[in-house]
C-alpha positions as a Python dict, from the first residue, in 0.01 Angstrom:
ca = {
    (1, 'X'): (0, 0, 0),
    (2, 'X'): (112, 354, -70),
    (3, 'X'): (174, 525, 268),
    (4, 'X'): (-37, 840, 315),
    (5, 'X'): (166, 1073, 538),
    (6, 'X'): (-146, 1257, 654),
    (7, 'X'): (-291, 933, 794),
    (8, 'X'): (43, 832, 947),
    (9, 'X'): (75, 1173, 1114),
    (10, 'X'): (-285, 1150, 1233),
    (11, 'X'): (-256, 806, 1392),
    (12, 'X'): (75, 892, 1559),
    (13, 'X'): (-8, 1238, 1694),
    (14, 'X'): (-370, 1182, 1789),
    (15, 'X'): (-283, 844, 1941),
    (16, 'X'): (-27, 1011, 2167),
    (17, 'X'): (-282, 1279, 2257),
    (18, 'X'): (-548, 1027, 2350),
    (19, 'X'): (-293, 830, 2549),
    (20, 'X'): (-193, 1148, 2731),
    (21, 'X'): (-555, 1216, 2826),
    (22, 'X'): (-596, 855, 2938),
    (23, 'X'): (-299, 869, 3175),
    (24, 'X'): (-385, 1218, 3302),
    (25, 'X'): (-727, 1094, 3409),
    (26, 'X'): (-578, 790, 3580),
    (27, 'X'): (-285, 977, 3738),
    (28, 'X'): (-512, 1110, 4012),
    (29, 'X'): (-553, 754, 4140),
    (30, 'X'): (-218, 597, 4050),
    (31, 'X'): (22, 867, 4167),
    (32, 'X'): (47, 1195, 4350),
    (33, 'X'): (-223, 1436, 4234),
    (34, 'X'): (-68, 1660, 3965),
    (35, 'X'): (-58, 2034, 4024),
    (36, 'X'): (-319, 2248, 3852),
    (37, 'X'): (-66, 2390, 3605),
    (38, 'X'): (73, 2047, 3516),
    (39, 'X'): (-275, 1905, 3459),
    (40, 'X'): (-380, 2198, 3239),
    (41, 'X'): (-58, 2179, 3034),
    (42, 'X'): (-105, 1804, 2982),
    (43, 'X'): (-470, 1855, 2888),
    (44, 'X'): (-378, 2135, 2647),
    (45, 'X'): (-96, 1938, 2485),
    (46, 'X'): (-332, 1645, 2436),
    (47, 'X'): (-587, 1879, 2280),
    (48, 'X'): (-322, 2015, 2043),
    (49, 'X'): (-199, 1669, 1938),
    (50, 'X'): (-549, 1530, 1887),
    (51, 'X'): (-677, 1832, 1697),
    (52, 'X'): (-376, 1860, 1467),
    (53, 'X'): (-395, 1488, 1402),
    (54, 'X'): (-765, 1499, 1318),
    (55, 'X'): (-721, 1795, 1084),
    (56, 'X'): (-430, 1626, 908),
    (57, 'X'): (-643, 1316, 847),
    (58, 'X'): (-855, 1514, 601),
    (59, 'X'): (-559, 1610, 380),
    (60, 'X'): (-560, 1282, 185),
    (61, 'X'): (-926, 1326, 91),
    (62, 'X'): (-1013, 1439, -257),
    (63, 'X'): (-1258, 1696, -118),
    (64, 'X'): (-1182, 1764, 251),
    (65, 'X'): (-1490, 1984, 290),
    (66, 'X'): (-1704, 1671, 257),
    (67, 'X'): (-1533, 1500, 551),
    (68, 'X'): (-1844, 1560, 762),
    (69, 'X'): (-2023, 1291, 561),
    (70, 'X'): (-1802, 1029, 722),
    (71, 'X'): (-2011, 1066, 1041),
    (72, 'X'): (-2329, 938, 879),
    (73, 'X'): (-2244, 565, 859),
    (74, 'X'): (-2162, 502, 1224),
    (75, 'X'): (-2389, 195, 1236),
    (76, 'X'): (-2175, -6, 996),
    (77, 'X'): (-1844, 177, 941),
    (78, 'X'): (-1551, 185, 1181),
    (79, 'X'): (-1433, 499, 1004),
    (80, 'X'): (-1757, 676, 1096),
    (81, 'X'): (-1735, 546, 1451),
    (82, 'X'): (-1381, 679, 1474),
    (83, 'X'): (-1499, 1026, 1371),
    (84, 'X'): (-1794, 1021, 1610),
    (85, 'X'): (-1585, 907, 1906),
    (86, 'X'): (-1312, 1160, 1824),
    (87, 'X'): (-1567, 1442, 1855),
    (88, 'X'): (-1740, 1292, 2160),
    (89, 'X'): (-1404, 1270, 2338),
    (90, 'X'): (-1381, 1649, 2348),
    (91, 'X'): (-1682, 1664, 2583),
    (92, 'X'): (-1532, 1490, 2890),
    (93, 'X'): (-1201, 1665, 2817),
    (94, 'X'): (-1369, 2007, 2841),
    (95, 'X'): (-1566, 1897, 3147),
    (96, 'X'): (-1251, 1771, 3316),
    (97, 'X'): (-1061, 2086, 3215),
    (98, 'X'): (-1329, 2306, 3371),
    (99, 'X'): (-1312, 2102, 3691),
    (100, 'X'): (-933, 2144, 3704),
    (101, 'X'): (-960, 2518, 3641),
    (102, 'X'): (-1199, 2558, 3935),
    (103, 'X'): (-983, 2340, 4160),
    (104, 'X'): (-1226, 2050, 4168),
    (105, 'X'): (-1168, 1677, 4129),
    (106, 'X'): (-1466, 1551, 3933),
    (107, 'X'): (-1443, 1172, 3938),
    (108, 'X'): (-1715, 1120, 3674),
    (109, 'X'): (-1537, 1348, 3427),
    (110, 'X'): (-1208, 1168, 3488),
    (111, 'X'): (-1365, 826, 3444),
    (112, 'X'): (-1537, 928, 3120),
    (113, 'X'): (-1218, 1080, 2982),
    (114, 'X'): (-1015, 769, 3067),
    (115, 'X'): (-1266, 540, 2896),
    (116, 'X'): (-1367, 747, 2594),
    (117, 'X'): (-1014, 865, 2511),
    (118, 'X'): (-919, 513, 2402),
    (119, 'X'): (-1235, 461, 2195),
    (120, 'X'): (-1108, 654, 1886),
    (121, 'X'): (-781, 456, 1896),
    (122, 'X'): (-976, 131, 1912),
    (123, 'X'): (-1190, 239, 1616),
    (124, 'X'): (-880, 335, 1417),
    (125, 'X'): (-728, -6, 1474),
    (126, 'X'): (-1054, -176, 1376),
    (127, 'X'): (-1067, 16, 1048),
    (128, 'X'): (-761, -176, 933),
    (129, 'X'): (-822, -500, 1122),
    (130, 'X'): (-1161, -539, 949),
    (131, 'X'): (-1027, -515, 592),
    (132, 'X'): (-1024, -870, 453),
    (133, 'X'): (-851, -784, 118),
    (134, 'X'): (-534, -688, 307),
    (135, 'X'): (-409, -997, 499),
    (136, 'X'): (-134, -804, 681),
    (137, 'X'): (-396, -590, 854),
    (138, 'X'): (-616, -882, 955),
    (139, 'X'): (-349, -995, 1203),
    (140, 'X'): (-458, -1030, 1564),
    (141, 'X'): (-181, -797, 1690),
    (142, 'X'): (-286, -495, 1483),
    (143, 'X'): (-544, -367, 1733),
    (144, 'X'): (-334, -434, 2049),
    (145, 'X'): (-37, -254, 1893),
    (146, 'X'): (-246, 53, 1814),
    (147, 'X'): (-372, 69, 2172),
    (148, 'X'): (-34, -4, 2334),
    (149, 'X'): (157, 251, 2127),
    (150, 'X'): (-101, 521, 2207),
    (151, 'X'): (-88, 441, 2578),
    (152, 'X'): (292, 418, 2576),
    (153, 'X'): (362, 746, 2393),
    (154, 'X'): (94, 930, 2590),
    (155, 'X'): (230, 803, 2920),
    (156, 'X'): (584, 913, 2836),
    (157, 'X'): (457, 1259, 2742),
    (158, 'X'): (275, 1294, 3075),
    (159, 'X'): (582, 1181, 3270),
    (160, 'X'): (795, 1430, 3075),
    (161, 'X'): (558, 1715, 3161),
    (162, 'X'): (558, 1622, 3529),
    (163, 'X'): (936, 1593, 3538),
    (164, 'X'): (998, 1922, 3354),
    (165, 'X'): (766, 2102, 3596),
    (166, 'X'): (975, 1974, 3889),
    (167, 'X'): (691, 1749, 4002),
    (168, 'X'): (777, 1412, 4148),
    (169, 'X'): (771, 1110, 3922),
    (170, 'X'): (684, 777, 4091),
    (171, 'X'): (984, 546, 4119),
    (172, 'X'): (792, 252, 3972),
    (173, 'X'): (743, 430, 3637),
    (174, 'X'): (1097, 343, 3527),
    (175, 'X'): (1037, -31, 3567),
    (176, 'X'): (688, -5, 3414),
    (177, 'X'): (824, 180, 3109),
    (178, 'X'): (1096, -82, 3066),
    (179, 'X'): (843, -367, 3079),
    (180, 'X'): (606, -203, 2829),
    (181, 'X'): (892, -122, 2590),
    (182, 'X'): (1008, -485, 2592),
    (183, 'X'): (646, -600, 2545),
    (184, 'X'): (604, -371, 2243),
    (185, 'X'): (926, -502, 2091),
    (186, 'X'): (816, -864, 2136),
    (187, 'X'): (470, -806, 1992),
    (188, 'X'): (595, -613, 1692),
    (189, 'X'): (864, -870, 1628),
    (190, 'X'): (600, -1145, 1630),
    (191, 'X'): (385, -943, 1389),
    (192, 'X'): (672, -890, 1145),
    (193, 'X'): (767, -1259, 1166),
    (194, 'X'): (413, -1365, 1082),
    (195, 'X'): (400, -1104, 806),
    (196, 'X'): (712, -1249, 643),
    (197, 'X'): (578, -1602, 673),
    (198, 'X'): (241, -1494, 538),
    (199, 'X'): (395, -1378, 209),
    (200, 'X'): (452, -1744, 124),
    (201, 'X'): (87, -1833, 190),
    (202, 'X'): (-78, -1553, -6),
    (203, 'X'): (-293, -1668, -298),
    (204, 'X'): (-151, -1624, -646),
    (205, 'X'): (-302, -1592, -992),
    (206, 'X'): (-270, -1964, -1054),
    (207, 'X'): (-491, -2050, -756),
    (208, 'X'): (-743, -1786, -868),
    (209, 'X'): (-775, -1973, -1198),
    (210, 'X'): (-817, -2309, -1026),
    (211, 'X'): (-467, -2425, -1116),
    (212, 'X'): (-219, -2581, -872),
    (213, 'X'): (-47, -2324, -652),
    (214, 'X'): (281, -2206, -798),
    (215, 'X'): (189, -2310, -1154),
    (216, 'X'): (363, -2081, -1400),
    (217, 'X'): (177, -1922, -1689),
    (218, 'X'): (207, -1611, -1902),
    (219, 'X'): (-36, -1323, -1920),
    (220, 'X'): (-150, -1265, -2278),
    (221, 'X'): (-239, -899, -2224),
    (222, 'X'): (-212, -674, -1922),
    (223, 'X'): (-531, -517, -1778),
    (224, 'X'): (-404, -163, -1846),
    (225, 'X'): (-138, -12, -2067),
    (226, 'X'): (-46, 253, -1809),
    (227, 'X'): (-62, 309, -1437),
    (228, 'X'): (-396, 390, -1276),
    (229, 'X'): (-523, 473, -928),
    (230, 'X'): (-515, 112, -807),
    (231, 'X'): (-162, 43, -927),
    (232, 'X'): (-38, 365, -768),
    (233, 'X'): (-211, 325, -432),
    (234, 'X'): (-231, -53, -390),
    (235, 'X'): (83, -154, -579),
    (236, 'X'): (344, 21, -368),
    (237, 'X'): (644, -212, -326),
    (238, 'X'): (906, -177, -54),
    (239, 'X'): (1239, -354, -109),
    (240, 'X'): (1310, -616, 156),
    (241, 'X'): (1650, -464, 241),
    (242, 'X'): (1485, -126, 306),
    (243, 'X'): (1217, -297, 509),
    (244, 'X'): (1474, -455, 741),
    (245, 'X'): (1651, -123, 797),
    (246, 'X'): (1330, 64, 869),
    (247, 'X'): (1214, -209, 1105),
    (248, 'X'): (1537, -173, 1298),
    (249, 'X'): (1500, 206, 1305),
    (250, 'X'): (1141, 178, 1430),
    (251, 'X'): (1239, -72, 1699),
    (252, 'X'): (1519, 153, 1822),
    (253, 'X'): (1277, 443, 1837),
    (254, 'X'): (970, 302, 2009),
    (255, 'X'): (1138, 30, 2217),
    (256, 'X'): (1517, 31, 2257),
    (257, 'X'): (1586, 394, 2347),
    (258, 'X'): (1285, 425, 2582),
    (259, 'X'): (1390, 97, 2745),
    (260, 'X'): (1746, 222, 2801),
    (261, 'X'): (1619, 551, 2945),
    (262, 'X'): (1377, 364, 3171),
    (263, 'X'): (1651, 127, 3287),
    (264, 'X'): (1871, 424, 3380),
    (265, 'X'): (1588, 582, 3582),
    (266, 'X'): (1513, 253, 3756),
    (267, 'X'): (1874, 164, 3840),
    (268, 'X'): (1975, 517, 3942),
    (269, 'X'): (1673, 672, 4120),
    (270, 'X'): (1869, 985, 4217),
    (271, 'X'): (1919, 1091, 3855),
    (272, 'X'): (1740, 1391, 3711),
    (273, 'X'): (1462, 1218, 3519),
    (274, 'X'): (1372, 1514, 3294),
    (275, 'X'): (1622, 1458, 3009),
    (276, 'X'): (1572, 1083, 3015),
    (277, 'X'): (1194, 1110, 2989),
    (278, 'X'): (1204, 1375, 2717),
    (279, 'X'): (1441, 1161, 2508),
    (280, 'X'): (1223, 855, 2566),
    (281, 'X'): (904, 1039, 2466),
    (282, 'X'): (1047, 1194, 2149),
    (283, 'X'): (1213, 866, 2052),
    (284, 'X'): (886, 676, 2099),
    (285, 'X'): (698, 925, 1879),
    (286, 'X'): (957, 905, 1601),
    (287, 'X'): (971, 527, 1623),
    (288, 'X'): (592, 507, 1608),
    (289, 'X'): (592, 727, 1299),
    (290, 'X'): (834, 490, 1122),
    (291, 'X'): (634, 187, 1242),
    (292, 'X'): (313, 336, 1099),
    (293, 'X'): (484, 406, 766),
    (294, 'X'): (593, 43, 750),
    (295, 'X'): (243, -67, 849),
    (296, 'X'): (115, 74, 521),
    (297, 'X'): (418, 18, 299),
    (298, 'X'): (448, -354, 377),
    (299, 'X'): (78, -431, 333),
    (300, 'X'): (-23, -599, 8),
    (301, 'X'): (-373, -564, -137),
    (302, 'X'): (-505, -876, -305),
    (303, 'X'): (-632, -668, -597),
    (304, 'X'): (-272, -651, -723),
    (305, 'X'): (-299, -1020, -819),
    (306, 'X'): (-516, -900, -1107),
    (307, 'X'): (-246, -664, -1228),
}
């Protein structure tokens, strides 16, 4: 598949924003209550990431002004559900923000924000996981990876904000970050391994014609004499050597560097955590961006068997 940078930017930035809102809502129960300024900064940064991501998602549309029509098919379309939940998520965010501004701790607003903030990420993952013509996206790890990467990047952003504001960061966060980073690496490695093995099991043109798999034959005439929309968008091919390098770069970004930073914070609790957390958060965002690009570039649409 041809990677659309607007969609990659959207899923990376908005996912981090939703993850940031999720952890901000839960931080009141899991750690020391954040100061009013820290909470408002985290809420505002999440708003900025989510809003920029949502706006960028319309750039790949032929007519962005008609994007509102995507909301009409919420009964059957995960894309419509994603749009609806993305808008609905602003309501508990504003409610929670008003409570913070007035110095209140509204538990209902926090609970709604924690639950609803992950709903758009879930819908985004289901958009791809429900597409049968693209076997790479039907994998069982696609949805968990979308959720984990959003939670991971958002959590690192919240910890960075707390640390930069001189607020205390719980000592257990270093070990938790290390565990999640290793888990992400293992899950993504399993997905890539299954993806490579799946290339050998994909149907070919011979099986489509009822011939034995692997049977060689020659096409008398190609479907088209020049490239069209399908060949441009669905026929993107990434060289295997480039794929390996980009996989390594993505793994270093969203797993290895954050794991090393987390290990340093866990082993040396007296260290200043600010630079370590900032590096971990930025590295995770960049690594997620590369991972999302590969997610599209390595996917093969079955329609290309026709061409």
